[in-house]
C-alpha positions, 0 to 999 in steps of 0.5 A: 514505529516504522515508516515507509515511503510509498513509490506511487510514481504519480503522473506529473503531466496534465490529464484531461480525464480525472475519473477512472479510467484515464484515457491512454491518449492523455499520456505524455511520454516526456512527462512519463519519464519525469514521473518515474525519475521523480519516484526513483529520486524520492525512494532513494532519498527515503533510503538515505534518510533512514526510512524502514521500507520503500513500498509499491502497489498495483493500480491500473488505468490511472494517472495517480500511480504509474505502477500497473506491475509493482514487481517491475518497479520493486525490482528496478528499485531493489538495485538502487535502494541499499538498506530499506526493505522492499515492500510489495504491497502488493500484488492483486491475488484474485486477478493473477496466477498465485503460483506466478506471484510466489515465483516472482516474489521468491526471486525478488527476495533473493535479488534483494538479499532477503529484504522483501516484504509482501502484502497480498490483497483483494484489490478495489472494484475498478481492478476487477474490471481490468481482467473481468473477474467476477466481483462476487468471487474475489474474496474467496479467490484471494483467500485461496490464492494466499493459501496457495502462495504460502504453501508454494513458498514453504513446501519442500517437495512438489505438490498438487493443488485442487481448489475451488478456483485454482488447480495445478497438477504440479507446483514446485517453486524455484528458487526458494525465498531467501527468508525463512520460512518466507518473507514477512507477509500481510493480508491487506484489506479493510474488513473484519473478514480480512482481519480474521483470515490474517490472524488464522494464517499468522499473517500481518494485517494491512489497513488503508486510509481509514479513520483511526477509530475504524482502524482500531476496531479492525485491529482490535478484532485482529489481535483477539483472533490472533490470541484465539489462534494461539499466537502473538503478533510482533510490533510490525503486525499492523501496517497502515497506508495513509496520505501525508502532507508536511507543513514547514511552519505553523502558519502553513499548517493552519492553512492546510487544516482549512483547505478542502483536503481536510474535508470529505469530497464528492467523487464520480464513478461508473455505475458498475463500480458504484454497485460493487461499492454499495455491496462492500459498504457494510465491511468498509468505511466511506474513507476507503472509497475516497469520500473521506478526508484526503489526508490522514496525517497533516501539519508540522512535524510535531503535529504529525508525531502526535498523530502517529502516536495516536495511530499507534496507541488507538489502533496498534499501528506499527508501520505507516506506509506514506503517500506524500502529497504537496500542500494545495496550490496552483504553483504546484501545477508546475512540474519542477515546483511539485517535484521540489516540494515532494522531495522537501516533504520526504526530507522534512519527515525523514529528518524531523519525524523519523527520529521521534517515531523510534520512541513510539 
């Protein structure tokens, strides 16, 4: 198995608003600088410890991830991370210009020396509200957009595109991606439709936060569809994003398992978001919407190794993209303490879990 450090760039300052959207007036500039500095340190440490990827995602109007433009963060880190792959997981396809995505990712693949990994996704209901896209169109927009990006990466001659949602008289992406035929690419999403689309287009599949039994159902369907389309995906085909908290002792682990983070929790959202989630609920488990347990991997390094083995054996997961969290406690409200604990968690995982993962 392989491991990735997710560069969340979590906001380290206090915020009066906890529900989406976070009021802009809550932003403290010094805390913002400290937040990006910590994210940079975590990713550089991950690279030095031997993590396979460092990853970036797109989120808006939130203090949980200060990366509304993941391509900016990925480009910034590409010159500082020397060995790990740069995983852009990823641009929100239905809210952007697919040709622009193709251009920027091709450029970054060259700047990073051919280390780019790209995950293309539909996004969450809150993201659609940022640009005012019709939620009913987002699945079709995403699939058409991905098809356009794949052709823009690989077509050697200028071409036109007349689709349902995108129309271009001329597409001629320059530069070409450094990798041939294009960077490793994934379709990200927790639905059977995403699994089918990924398989039919020879893409990897990305799953986020779901319990292993739900992930196993989706990945099993993906592998069946790959076989039906006449190809066999490699060991990295399933990437799973999950939250992890690493305990330094068995006693600390026992406290973690008793903490509220291991249990389902209530959540407040707008009526619009709630309505969209109800529509999508038949395709996704409640964990995807933040109603399940907070942590997907939890405990001592040995316990986490066992959980990773289960993820691999049950759901075929080949890459885990990890959002590191500190153990709960009031003392972590102090920024310097929180930063040290997160650094320690990335280090502990890298030194004690990564070597064992190579054998899974």
